[in-house]
TIRO-2110 file (N, C-alpha, C; in Angstrom, 1 decimal):
// TIRO-2110
109.6, 107.5, 74.6, N, 1, A
110.1, 107.3, 76.0, CA, 1, A
111.1, 107.7, 76.8, C, 1, A
111.2, 107.8, 78.0, N, 2, A
112.6, 108.4, 78.6, CA, 2, A
113.6, 107.5, 78.4, C, 2, A
113.5, 106.1, 78.8, N, 3, A
114.2, 105.2, 79.0, CA, 3, A
113.7, 103.9, 78.2, C, 3, A
113.6, 103.7, 77.0, N, 4, A
112.7, 102.4, 76.4, CA, 4, A
113.2, 101.2, 77.2, C, 4, A
112.4, 100.4, 77.1, N, 5, A
113.2, 99.1, 77.8, CA, 5, A
113.3, 98.5, 76.4, C, 5, A
114.2, 97.2, 76.7, N, 6, A
114.3, 96.2, 75.5, CA, 6, A
113.1, 95.6, 74.9, C, 6, A
113.0, 95.8, 73.8, N, 7, A
112.1, 94.8, 73.0, CA, 7, A
113.0, 93.9, 71.9, C, 7, A
112.5, 93.1, 71.8, N, 8, A
112.9, 91.8, 70.8, CA, 8, A
112.4, 92.5, 69.4, C, 8, A
113.6, 91.9, 68.4, N, 9, A
113.0, 92.8, 66.9, CA, 9, A
111.9, 92.2, 66.5, C, 9, A
111.5, 91.0, 66.9, N, 10, A
110.2, 90.2, 66.5, CA, 10, A
109.1, 91.1, 67.0, C, 10, A
109.3, 91.8, 68.5, N, 11, A
108.1, 92.4, 68.8, CA, 11, A
107.6, 93.8, 68.1, C, 11, A
109.1, 94.2, 68.0, N, 12, A
109.0, 95.6, 67.3, CA, 12, A
108.5, 95.6, 65.8, C, 12, A
108.9, 94.1, 65.0, N, 13, A
108.2, 94.1, 64.0, CA, 13, A
106.6, 93.9, 63.6, C, 13, A
106.3, 93.2, 65.1, N, 14, A
104.9, 92.8, 65.1, CA, 14, A
104.1, 94.3, 65.2, C, 14, A
104.6, 95.1, 66.1, N, 15, A
103.8, 96.5, 66.9, CA, 15, A
104.1, 97.3, 65.2, C, 15, A
105.0, 97.4, 64.6, N, 16, A
105.3, 98.0, 63.3, CA, 16, A
104.3, 97.9, 62.4, C, 16, A
104.1, 96.5, 62.1, N, 17, A
103.4, 95.7, 61.0, CA, 17, A
101.7, 96.3, 61.7, C, 17, A
101.5, 95.9, 62.7, N, 18, A
100.0, 96.5, 63.3, CA, 18, A
99.7, 98.0, 63.3, C, 18, A
100.9, 98.5, 63.3, N, 19, A
100.5, 100.0, 63.4, CA, 19, A
100.5, 100.4, 61.6, C, 19, A
101.0, 99.8, 60.9, N, 20, A
100.6, 100.0, 60.0, CA, 20, A
99.3, 99.8, 58.9, C, 20, A
99.1, 98.5, 59.4, N, 21, A
97.8, 97.9, 59.1, CA, 21, A
96.5, 98.9, 59.6, C, 21, A
97.0, 99.4, 60.2, N, 22, A
95.7, 100.4, 61.7, CA, 22, A
96.4, 101.9, 61.0, C, 22, A
96.9, 102.1, 60.0, N, 23, A
97.3, 103.3, 59.5, CA, 23, A
96.0, 104.5, 59.4, C, 23, A
95.1, 103.9, 58.7, N, 24, A
93.8, 104.6, 58.2, CA, 24, A
92.9, 105.1, 59.5, C, 24, A
92.9, 104.1, 60.2, N, 25, A
92.0, 104.2, 61.4, CA, 25, A
93.1, 105.0, 62.2, C, 25, A
94.1, 105.1, 62.6, N, 26, A
94.7, 105.8, 63.5, CA, 26, A
94.6, 107.4, 63.0, C, 26, A
94.8, 107.5, 61.6, N, 27, A
94.8, 108.9, 61.2, CA, 27, A
93.4, 109.5, 61.2, C, 27, A
92.5, 108.9, 61.0, N, 28, A
90.9, 109.1, 61.1, CA, 28, A
91.0, 109.7, 62.8, C, 28, A
91.3, 108.9, 63.4, N, 29, A
90.8, 109.3, 65.1, CA, 29, A
91.8, 110.6, 65.4, C, 29, A
93.0, 110.6, 65.0, N, 30, A
93.9, 112.1, 65.3, CA, 30, A
93.0, 113.4, 64.3, C, 30, A
92.3, 113.0, 63.1, N, 31, A
91.9, 114.1, 62.5, CA, 31, A
90.8, 114.4, 63.6, C, 31, A
89.8, 113.3, 63.5, N, 32, A
88.8, 113.8, 64.5, CA, 32, A
89.5, 114.5, 65.9, C, 32, A
90.2, 114.0, 66.4, N, 33, A
90.7, 114.7, 67.7, CA, 33, A
91.2, 116.1, 67.5, C, 33, A
92.1, 116.3, 66.5, N, 34, A
92.1, 117.7, 66.1, CA, 34, A
91.3, 118.4, 65.5, C, 34, A
90.3, 118.0, 64.8, N, 35, A
89.0, 118.8, 64.3, CA, 35, A
88.3, 119.4, 65.5, C, 35, A
88.0, 118.6, 66.6, N, 36, A
87.7, 119.0, 67.9, CA, 36, A
88.1, 120.1, 69.0, C, 36, A
89.6, 119.7, 69.0, N, 37, A
90.5, 120.4, 69.9, CA, 37, A
89.8, 122.1, 69.9, C, 37, A
89.9, 122.6, 69.1, N, 38, A
90.0, 124.1, 69.3, CA, 38, A
88.7, 124.3, 69.6, C, 38, A
87.6, 123.4, 69.5, N, 39, A
86.4, 124.1, 69.7, CA, 39, A
86.0, 123.3, 71.1, C, 39, A
86.6, 122.5, 71.4, N, 40, A
86.1, 121.7, 72.6, CA, 40, A
87.3, 120.8, 73.3, C, 40, A
88.3, 121.9, 73.7, N, 41, A
89.1, 121.3, 74.5, CA, 41, A
88.9, 120.2, 75.5, C, 41, A
89.8, 118.9, 75.8, N, 42, A
89.4, 118.2, 76.5, CA, 42, A
89.0, 118.6, 77.8, C, 42, A
89.9, 119.3, 78.8, N, 43, A
89.4, 119.6, 80.1, CA, 43, A
87.9, 120.4, 80.0, C, 43, A
87.2, 120.6, 78.8, N, 44, A
86.0, 121.4, 79.1, CA, 44, A
85.3, 119.7, 78.6, C, 44, A
85.6, 119.1, 77.9, N, 45, A
84.7, 117.9, 77.8, CA, 45, A
84.5, 117.0, 78.8, C, 45, A
85.5, 117.1, 79.8, N, 46, A
85.4, 115.8, 81.0, CA, 46, A
85.0, 117.1, 82.4, C, 46, A
85.3, 118.2, 81.9, N, 47, A
84.9, 118.8, 83.1, CA, 47, A
83.5, 118.6, 83.9, C, 47, A
83.6, 118.5, 85.4, N, 48, A
82.4, 118.0, 85.9, CA, 48, A
81.8, 116.4, 85.9, C, 48, A
82.7, 115.9, 84.9, N, 49, A
82.3, 114.4, 84.8, CA, 49, A
82.9, 113.8, 86.6, C, 49, A
81.9, 112.7, 87.2, N, 50, A
82.1, 112.2, 88.2, CA, 50, A
82.4, 110.9, 88.0, C, 50, A
83.4, 110.6, 87.8, N, 51, A
83.7, 109.4, 87.1, CA, 51, A
85.1, 108.7, 88.0, C, 51, A
85.5, 107.9, 89.0, N, 52, A
86.9, 108.0, 89.5, CA, 52, A
87.6, 107.5, 88.3, C, 52, A
88.7, 108.4, 88.3, N, 53, A
89.9, 108.5, 87.5, CA, 53, A
91.0, 108.6, 88.0, C, 53, A
92.2, 107.6, 87.4, N, 54, A
93.7, 107.5, 88.0, CA, 54, A
94.3, 108.2, 86.7, C, 54, A
95.0, 109.4, 86.9, N, 55, A
95.7, 109.7, 85.8, CA, 55, A
97.0, 109.4, 86.5, C, 55, A
97.8, 108.8, 85.2, N, 56, A
99.3, 108.4, 85.2, CA, 56, A
99.8, 109.2, 84.5, C, 56, A
100.8, 109.8, 84.5, N, 57, A
101.8, 110.9, 83.7, CA, 57, A
103.2, 111.0, 83.9, C, 57, A
103.9, 110.6, 82.9, N, 58, A
105.7, 110.6, 83.1, CA, 58, A
105.9, 112.0, 83.1, C, 58, A
106.7, 112.5, 83.9, N, 59, A
107.2, 113.9, 83.8, CA, 59, A
108.2, 114.5, 82.9, C, 59, A
108.6, 113.2, 81.9, N, 60, A
109.6, 113.1, 81.2, CA, 60, A
108.8, 113.1, 79.8, C, 60, A
107.6, 113.2, 79.8, N, 61, A
106.5, 112.8, 78.6, CA, 61, A
107.0, 114.1, 77.6, C, 61, A
107.6, 113.5, 76.4, N, 62, A
108.1, 114.8, 75.4, CA, 62, A
107.1, 115.3, 74.6, C, 62, A
105.9, 114.7, 74.3, N, 63, A
104.6, 114.9, 73.5, CA, 63, A
103.6, 115.9, 74.4, C, 63, A
103.3, 115.6, 75.3, N, 64, A
102.5, 116.3, 76.1, CA, 64, A
103.0, 116.8, 77.6, C, 64, A
102.9, 118.0, 77.8, N, 65, A
103.8, 118.5, 79.1, CA, 65, A
102.9, 117.9, 80.2, C, 65, A
103.8, 117.9, 81.2, N, 66, A
103.2, 117.0, 82.7, CA, 66, A
102.2, 118.2, 82.8, C, 66, A
102.1, 119.5, 82.6, N, 67, A
101.2, 120.6, 83.2, CA, 67, A
99.9, 120.1, 83.0, C, 67, A
99.8, 119.4, 81.7, N, 68, A
98.6, 119.1, 81.4, CA, 68, A
98.0, 118.2, 82.3, C, 68, A
98.7, 117.3, 82.8, N, 69, A
98.1, 116.4, 83.7, CA, 69, A
97.3, 117.1, 85.0, C, 69, A
97.9, 118.4, 85.2, N, 70, A
97.3, 119.2, 86.3, CA, 70, A
96.1, 120.0, 85.8, C, 70, A
96.1, 120.1, 84.6, N, 71, A
94.6, 120.5, 83.9, CA, 71, A
93.8, 119.5, 83.9, C, 71, A
93.9, 118.3, 83.4, N, 72, A
93.0, 117.4, 83.6, CA, 72, A
92.6, 116.9, 84.9, C, 72, A
93.8, 116.7, 85.8, N, 73, A
93.3, 116.3, 87.3, CA, 73, A
92.2, 117.3, 87.5, C, 73, A
92.5, 118.9, 87.6, N, 74, A
91.3, 120.1, 88.2, CA, 74, A
90.0, 119.8, 87.3, C, 74, A
90.1, 119.2, 86.0, N, 75, A
88.9, 119.2, 85.5, CA, 75, A
88.1, 118.1, 85.9, C, 75, A
88.8, 117.1, 86.4, N, 76, A
88.0, 115.8, 86.9, CA, 76, A
87.9, 115.7, 88.3, C, 76, A
86.4, 115.8, 88.8, N, 77, A
86.5, 116.1, 90.4, CA, 77, A
86.8, 114.9, 91.2, C, 77, A
86.7, 113.5, 90.5, N, 78, A
87.0, 112.5, 91.1, CA, 78, A
88.4, 111.7, 90.7, C, 78, A
89.2, 112.6, 90.3, N, 79, A
90.4, 112.1, 89.6, CA, 79, A
91.9, 112.2, 90.9, C, 79, A
92.5, 111.4, 90.6, N, 80, A
93.6, 111.5, 91.6, CA, 80, A
95.0, 111.2, 90.2, C, 80, A
96.0, 111.9, 90.6, N, 81, A
97.2, 112.0, 89.9, CA, 81, A
98.5, 111.3, 90.5, C, 81, A
99.1, 110.5, 89.6, N, 82, A
100.4, 109.8, 89.8, CA, 82, A
101.3, 110.8, 88.8, C, 82, A
102.2, 111.3, 89.2, N, 83, A
103.3, 111.8, 88.2, CA, 83, A
104.3, 110.7, 89.0, C, 83, A
104.8, 110.5, 87.6, N, 84, A
105.9, 109.7, 87.8, CA, 84, A
107.4, 110.5, 87.0, C, 84, A
108.5, 110.7, 88.2, N, 85, A
109.6, 111.5, 87.5, CA, 85, A
110.4, 110.5, 86.8, C, 85, A
111.4, 110.8, 86.0, N, 86, A
112.2, 110.1, 84.9, CA, 86, A
111.7, 109.2, 84.2, C, 86, A
110.1, 109.4, 84.0, N, 87, A
109.6, 108.5, 83.3, CA, 87, A
108.6, 109.2, 82.1, C, 87, A
108.6, 108.7, 80.6, N, 88, A
108.5, 109.3, 79.5, CA, 88, A
107.0, 109.2, 79.3, C, 88, A
106.4, 108.7, 77.9, N, 89, A
105.2, 109.0, 77.4, CA, 89, A
104.4, 107.8, 77.7, C, 89, A
105.2, 106.6, 78.0, N, 90, A
104.6, 105.3, 78.0, CA, 90, A
105.1, 104.6, 79.6, C, 90, A
104.5, 105.2, 80.5, N, 91, A
104.7, 104.8, 81.8, CA, 91, A
104.2, 103.0, 81.9, C, 91, A
103.3, 102.4, 81.5, N, 92, A
103.2, 101.2, 81.4, CA, 92, A
104.3, 100.4, 81.0, C, 92, A
105.1, 101.0, 80.2, N, 93, A
106.0, 100.2, 79.4, CA, 93, A
107.5, 100.4, 80.1, C, 93, A
107.6, 101.6, 80.4, N, 94, A
108.8, 102.1, 81.2, CA, 94, A
108.9, 101.6, 82.7, C, 94, A
107.5, 101.6, 83.5, N, 95, A
107.8, 101.3, 84.7, CA, 95, A
106.8, 100.4, 85.1, C, 95, A
106.4, 99.0, 84.2, N, 96, A
105.3, 98.5, 84.3, CA, 96, A
105.4, 98.0, 85.6, C, 96, A
105.8, 97.5, 86.4, N, 97, A
105.5, 97.1, 88.0, CA, 97, A
105.0, 98.1, 88.9, C, 97, A
105.6, 99.4, 88.6, N, 98, A
104.9, 100.4, 89.9, CA, 98, A
103.7, 101.1, 89.2, C, 98, A
103.6, 101.1, 88.0, N, 99, A
102.2, 101.4, 87.2, CA, 99, A
101.1, 100.2, 87.3, C, 99, A
101.6, 98.9, 87.5, N, 100, A
100.4, 97.9, 87.6, CA, 100, A
100.0, 97.9, 89.1, C, 100, A
100.8, 98.4, 90.0, N, 101, A
100.6, 98.2, 91.4, CA, 101, A
99.9, 99.4, 92.0, C, 101, A
100.2, 100.3, 91.0, N, 102, A
99.3, 101.7, 91.4, CA, 102, A
98.0, 101.3, 90.6, C, 102, A
97.7, 100.7, 89.8, N, 103, A
96.4, 100.3, 89.1, CA, 103, A
95.7, 99.5, 90.1, C, 103, A
96.4, 98.4, 90.4, N, 104, A
95.4, 97.5, 91.6, CA, 104, A
95.2, 98.2, 92.5, C, 104, A
95.9, 99.0, 93.2, N, 105, A
95.6, 99.9, 94.4, CA, 105, A
94.2, 100.9, 94.4, C, 105, A
94.6, 101.2, 93.2, N, 106, A
93.4, 102.2, 92.4, CA, 106, A
92.0, 101.4, 92.4, C, 106, A
91.8, 100.4, 91.8, N, 107, A
91.1, 99.6, 91.6, CA, 107, A
90.4, 98.8, 93.0, C, 107, A
91.3, 98.4, 93.9, N, 108, A
91.1, 98.0, 94.9, CA, 108, A
90.2, 98.8, 95.9, C, 108, A
90.8, 100.3, 95.7, N, 109, A
90.2, 101.2, 96.7, CA, 109, A
88.5, 101.4, 96.2, C, 109, A
88.5, 101.4, 95.0, N, 110, A
87.1, 101.8, 94.2, CA, 110, A
86.2, 100.5, 95.0, C, 110, A
86.4, 99.5, 95.1, N, 111, A
85.8, 98.5, 95.8, CA, 111, A
85.4, 98.5, 97.3, C, 111, A
86.1, 99.6, 97.9, N, 112, A
86.0, 99.9, 99.3, CA, 112, A
85.0, 100.8, 99.7, C, 112, A
83.9, 100.6, 100.2, N, 113, A
82.6, 101.9, 100.6, CA, 113, A
83.5, 102.8, 101.5, C, 113, A
END
């Protein structure tokens, strides 16, 4: 995260304990993703999908560059992109009000003919 919010120690402990308990599952997911990546990059998998998609990306994400959001946005026909300056990898925790408001607006727009 670019600017991590405060988390009480009990919350950190609970998240860490849960993450450790799910280590095998997370390892398998990452293995499967990495095995597919050279064969079928994400943009090829989603290319042509016609599903309304809201892409929210922190411009200070240090794991995946923000340019990847543009690639994903270009591949998804019915996508919209919200780039968040000053925000890192976890926008829903770094800017919860902004992300929640944006999400509600996106969902409301889906219900409008």
